[in-house]
C-alpha positions as CSV (number, residue, x, y, z in Angstrom):
1,M,27.0,-12.7,-11.9
2,D,25.5,-13.7,-14.7
3,R,21.9,-14.6,-14.7
4,K,22.5,-18.2,-15.6
5,D,23.5,-18.2,-11.9
6,I,20.0,-17.0,-11.0
7,I,17.2,-19.6,-9.7
8,R,13.9,-18.1,-11.3
9,S,10.4,-18.8,-9.6
10,P,8.7,-21.1,-11.3
11,F,5.2,-19.3,-11.3
12,F,7.0,-16.9,-13.9
13,Y,5.0,-14.3,-11.9
14,V,4.0,-10.4,-13.3
15,G,6.5,-7.9,-11.7
16,D,9.1,-11.1,-10.7
17,K,12.8,-9.5,-9.9
18,Y,14.2,-12.6,-11.7
19,K,15.8,-10.4,-14.3
20,L,17.2,-7.8,-11.7
21,M,18.3,-10.3,-9.4
22,P,22.0,-10.3,-10.4
23,Q,22.5,-6.8,-9.6
24,L,20.2,-6.9,-6.7
25,K,22.2,-9.9,-5.0
26,K,25.0,-7.7,-4.9
27,L,23.3,-5.3,-3.2
28,F,22.1,-7.5,-0.1
29,P,23.6,-8.0,3.2
30,K,26.4,-9.9,3.3
31,D,25.3,-12.1,6.4
32,I,22.1,-12.4,7.0
33,N,20.2,-14.0,9.8
34,N,16.5,-14.6,9.1
35,Y,15.1,-12.9,5.6
36,I,11.7,-11.2,5.7
37,E,9.9,-10.3,2.3
38,P,6.2,-9.0,2.8
39,F,5.4,-9.0,-0.7
40,V,7.0,-12.0,-1.5
41,G,4.8,-12.6,-5.1
42,G,6.4,-15.5,-7.3
43,G,9.6,-15.5,-4.9
44,S,13.1,-15.5,-7.4
45,S,14.1,-12.8,-4.8
46,F,14.3,-14.9,-1.7
47,L,15.1,-18.4,-4.0
48,N,18.4,-16.0,-4.8
49,S,19.5,-15.1,-1.6
50,V,21.4,-16.6,1.6
51,G,19.4,-16.8,5.3
52,K,19.3,-18.8,8.0
53,K,15.7,-18.7,7.8
54,Y,13.2,-17.3,5.5
55,V,9.8,-15.6,6.6
56,L,7.6,-14.9,3.7
57,N,4.1,-13.4,3.2
58,D,2.1,-11.7,0.5
59,I,-1.8,-10.3,0.6
60,D,-2.4,-12.7,-2.4
61,Y,-4.4,-16.0,-1.0
62,N,-3.6,-17.9,-3.8
63,I,0.1,-16.8,-4.5
64,I,0.4,-18.3,-0.9
65,L,-1.3,-21.0,-1.5
66,L,0.4,-22.0,-4.6
67,H,3.8,-21.6,-2.6
68,K,2.4,-24.1,0.4
69,E,0.9,-26.2,-2.1
70,L,4.6,-27.1,-4.5
71,G,6.2,-26.8,-1.0
72,K,4.3,-30.3,0.1
73,Y,6.6,-31.9,-2.9
74,A,9.8,-30.8,-1.5
75,D,11.0,-34.3,-1.0
76,K,9.3,-35.7,-3.7
77,P,10.1,-33.7,-7.3
78,K,9.0,-36.7,-9.4
79,E,5.7,-36.9,-7.5
80,L,4.4,-33.5,-8.4
81,I,5.9,-33.6,-12.1
82,E,4.2,-36.7,-12.5
83,K,0.7,-35.2,-11.3
84,L,1.5,-32.1,-13.6
85,Y,2.0,-34.3,-16.6
86,N,-1.2,-36.4,-15.7
87,I,-2.9,-33.0,-15.5
88,I,-1.8,-32.3,-19.0
89,D,-2.3,-35.2,-20.7
90,F,-6.0,-35.7,-19.2
91,Y,-6.7,-32.1,-21.2
92,G,-4.7,-32.9,-24.2
93,L,-2.3,-29.9,-23.7
94,S,1.1,-29.7,-25.5
95,C,4.2,-30.4,-23.4
96,S,7.2,-29.4,-25.5
97,Y,9.6,-30.1,-22.5
98,R,8.3,-34.1,-23.3
99,G,8.1,-33.3,-27.0
100,I,4.5,-33.4,-27.1
101,N,4.2,-30.1,-29.5
102,V,1.6,-28.2,-31.6
103,P,1.5,-30.1,-35.1
104,E,3.3,-28.6,-38.1
105,E,0.2,-27.5,-40.2
106,I,-0.6,-24.7,-37.1
107,K,2.6,-23.9,-36.4
108,K,2.7,-22.7,-40.4
109,K,-0.8,-21.4,-40.1
110,Y,-0.3,-19.4,-36.7
111,V,3.5,-18.8,-36.7
112,K,3.3,-16.2,-33.9
113,T,0.2,-17.5,-31.5
114,Y,0.2,-21.5,-32.6
115,Y,0.7,-22.6,-28.5
116,S,-2.9,-20.8,-27.8
117,K,-4.3,-21.8,-30.9
118,Y,-3.8,-25.2,-30.1
119,N,-4.3,-25.0,-26.3
120,K,-7.5,-23.0,-26.2
121,N,-10.3,-25.4,-25.7
122,A,-8.1,-27.6,-23.3
123,Y,-7.8,-24.7,-21.2
124,L,-11.0,-23.6,-21.3
125,K,-11.9,-27.0,-20.2
126,M,-9.5,-26.9,-17.1
127,K,-10.3,-24.0,-16.2
128,Q,-14.2,-24.7,-15.9
129,D,-13.1,-27.7,-14.0
130,Y,-11.3,-25.6,-11.5
131,N,-13.8,-22.8,-11.3
132,N,-16.5,-25.8,-10.3
133,D,-14.0,-27.4,-7.5
134,K,-11.2,-25.3,-6.8
135,N,-9.7,-27.9,-4.2
136,N,-7.4,-29.3,-7.0
137,V,-4.4,-26.3,-6.5
138,L,-2.7,-28.1,-9.1
139,L,-5.1,-27.2,-12.0
140,L,-4.6,-23.6,-10.3
141,Y,-0.7,-23.6,-11.0
142,L,-1.2,-25.2,-14.9
143,L,-3.8,-22.7,-15.2
144,L,-1.1,-20.0,-14.4
145,I,1.9,-21.8,-16.4
146,Y,-0.4,-22.0,-19.5
147,G,-2.3,-18.8,-19.1
148,F,-1.5,-15.0,-20.7
149,N,1.4,-13.5,-19.2
150,H,1.2,-16.3,-16.2
151,M,-1.3,-14.0,-13.9
152,I,-3.5,-14.9,-11.2
153,R,-6.7,-13.1,-11.9
154,F,-10.3,-13.7,-10.7
155,N,-13.7,-12.0,-11.8
156,S,-16.1,-10.8,-8.7
157,R,-17.6,-14.4,-8.6
158,G,-14.6,-15.5,-7.6
159,E,-13.7,-17.3,-10.9
160,F,-10.1,-17.8,-12.6
161,N,-10.8,-15.7,-15.4
162,L,-7.4,-15.4,-17.4
163,P,-7.5,-16.8,-21.2
164,V,-4.9,-19.3,-22.8
165,G,-1.3,-17.8,-23.0
166,N,1.0,-18.4,-26.2
167,V,3.1,-20.9,-23.9
168,D,3.4,-23.9,-22.6
169,F,4.9,-26.8,-20.0
170,N,8.3,-26.3,-21.2
171,K,12.2,-26.4,-20.1
172,N,12.4,-23.4,-18.0
173,V,9.3,-24.3,-16.4
174,Y,10.6,-28.1,-15.2
175,T,14.0,-26.5,-14.6
176,A,12.1,-23.6,-12.5
177,L,10.1,-26.4,-10.3
178,I,13.4,-28.8,-9.7
179,N,15.3,-25.4,-8.8
180,Y,12.5,-24.4,-6.3
181,L,11.9,-27.5,-4.7
182,D,15.6,-28.3,-3.9
183,F,15.6,-24.9,-2.1
184,R,12.5,-25.4,-0.4
185,K,13.9,-28.9,0.5
186,N,17.0,-27.5,1.8
187,N,15.6,-23.8,4.0
188,E,13.6,-23.4,7.0
189,I,10.8,-21.2,5.1
190,T,7.4,-20.2,6.9
191,F,4.7,-18.3,5.0
192,E,2.3,-15.7,5.9
193,N,-0.7,-14.3,4.0
194,T,-1.9,-10.9,5.5
195,D,-0.9,-7.2,5.2
196,Y,2.7,-6.3,4.9
197,K,2.3,-4.1,8.0
198,E,0.3,-6.6,10.6
199,F,3.3,-8.9,9.2
200,L,5.9,-7.2,10.0
201,N,4.6,-6.2,13.2
202,N,4.0,-9.5,14.4
203,I,8.0,-10.0,14.2
204,Q,10.5,-10.0,16.6
205,F,13.2,-8.7,15.2
206,E,16.9,-10.2,15.7
207,E,20.7,-8.8,15.3
208,G,21.0,-9.5,11.4
209,D,17.7,-9.9,10.0
210,Y,16.9,-8.1,6.7
211,I,13.7,-7.3,4.6
212,F,13.5,-7.2,1.3
213,L,10.8,-4.9,-0.1
214,D,9.3,-5.2,-3.9
215,P,5.7,-3.4,-3.5
216,P,3.3,-2.7,-5.9
217,Y,4.6,0.3,-8.1
218,L,2.4,3.3,-7.5
219,I,3.1,4.4,-11.4
220,S,3.4,1.3,-13.4
221,M,0.2,0.2,-15.1
222,S,0.5,-3.7,-14.2
223,E,-2.9,-5.7,-13.3
224,Y,-1.5,-6.5,-9.5
225,N,-1.0,-2.6,-8.6
226,K,-4.5,-1.5,-9.1
227,L,-5.0,-1.6,-5.1
228,W,-2.3,0.7,-4.2
229,N,-2.3,4.6,-3.9
230,D,-0.7,7.1,-2.5
231,K,-1.9,6.7,0.6
232,K,-0.7,3.8,1.0
233,E,2.8,4.8,-0.5
234,I,2.9,7.1,2.1
235,E,2.1,5.1,4.6
236,L,5.1,2.5,3.6
237,C,7.6,5.1,3.5
238,Q,6.7,5.9,6.8
239,F,6.6,2.2,8.0
240,L,10.2,2.1,7.2
241,D,11.2,5.0,8.7
242,E,10.4,3.5,11.7
243,L,12.0,0.1,11.1
244,D,14.8,2.2,10.5
245,V,14.9,3.8,14.2
246,K,14.8,0.3,15.3
247,G,18.1,-0.3,13.5
248,V,16.6,-3.3,11.1
249,K,18.1,-3.5,7.5
250,F,16.4,-2.9,4.7
251,G,16.0,-2.5,0.9
252,I,13.4,-1.5,-1.5
253,T,12.8,-1.5,-4.9
254,N,10.7,1.2,-6.6
255,L,10.1,3.0,-9.9
256,I,10.8,7.0,-9.7
257,Y,10.1,7.8,-12.9
258,H,8.0,5.9,-15.6
259,K,6.3,7.1,-19.0
260,G,6.4,10.6,-18.1
261,K,5.3,10.0,-14.4
262,E,7.3,10.5,-11.7
263,N,6.7,9.0,-7.7
264,E,7.4,11.8,-5.8
265,T,6.5,10.4,-2.7
266,F,8.8,7.7,-2.8
267,S,11.8,10.2,-4.8
268,D,11.6,12.8,-1.9
269,W,11.5,9.7,0.6
270,S,14.3,8.1,-0.4
271,K,16.9,10.8,-0.5
272,K,17.3,10.2,3.3
273,Y,18.9,6.6,2.3
274,N,21.0,5.4,0.1
275,V,19.5,5.0,-3.7
276,Y,21.0,2.3,-6.6
277,N,19.7,2.7,-9.8
278,V,19.1,-0.8,-11.4
279,N,19.2,-1.3,-14.9
280,S,15.9,-2.6,-15.8
281,N,14.7,-1.8,-19.3
282,Y,11.6,-1.6,-17.6
283,I,8.5,-3.2,-19.6
284,S,5.5,-1.8,-20.4
285,F,2.3,-4.1,-19.2
286,N,0.0,-3.2,-21.8
287,D,2.8,-3.6,-24.4
288,N,5.5,-6.0,-23.8
289,T,7.3,-5.3,-26.9
290,V,7.7,-1.4,-26.3
291,K,10.5,-0.6,-23.5
292,S,9.9,2.8,-22.0
293,S,11.9,5.3,-20.1
294,S,11.8,5.0,-16.8
295,R,14.2,4.9,-13.8
296,E,14.0,1.8,-11.5
297,V,15.9,1.9,-8.2
298,F,16.8,0.3,-5.3
299,V,16.9,2.1,-2.0
300,T,18.5,0.7,1.4
301,N,19.6,2.1,5.0
302,Y,22.7,0.3,4.8
303,K,25.9,1.2,2.8
304,K,26.9,-1.5,0.0
305,Q,29.0,-4.0,1.4
């Protein structure tokens, strides 16, 4: 399976599994009843699975808010795109997909950073307006699209505080949005916003259900992993053992080695299940030009079909 056959999340979310889906999808069960995901993030994983129903969760309130907001336009993609274009034009942001490009003189002066230079002031104004009134969720979506590393980050005062990124609304964003809305239109999907254990404990599992887990990686340095620790890693492993006893199929991604560190808890736990190496070329969050020596794995409690 080539990556061109994979649907990409319209959030371009940090930690998203888009690049890994050609490998992971081959390891999913062939027949899935309810597809269940407790750490859904941007959603490239569920967008590339085949289930009768989708039950999805994330503890991040804002990512679930964005999923729900975009889902309102599943039957009316043109209306969503028009609203986004109106916001982009109102603030004077570049939009390369529509040919609203950065002037050549700025491109020549700032060869590698011209999007960020051109969009900075407009982005700051959009961020200020969103922080003054957070009811416009589409502003949050565009802050993510135009923001640094496509992150969702708030300070201690609850203000969105991500700086502008070196990117704009391009063909990839448009295509991802349209594909996402099409998937939402043609599938039965529910979203929850709670702790993963509470989410899973509230599910009445049926035969053929499948849980895909992409938890925070204990030994990576990603921003969104900061709330994860050894205790939570142990709890997750124990929780999965309980699900295995109940006969619930699951698959979980994780890093075992990374930049000289080893996740001994997960490594030891995984030995009782089926471990598949993932060719991820894991990229450091702090320096996205350096691919570090690491081992990312996909662990299942069922055999590859």
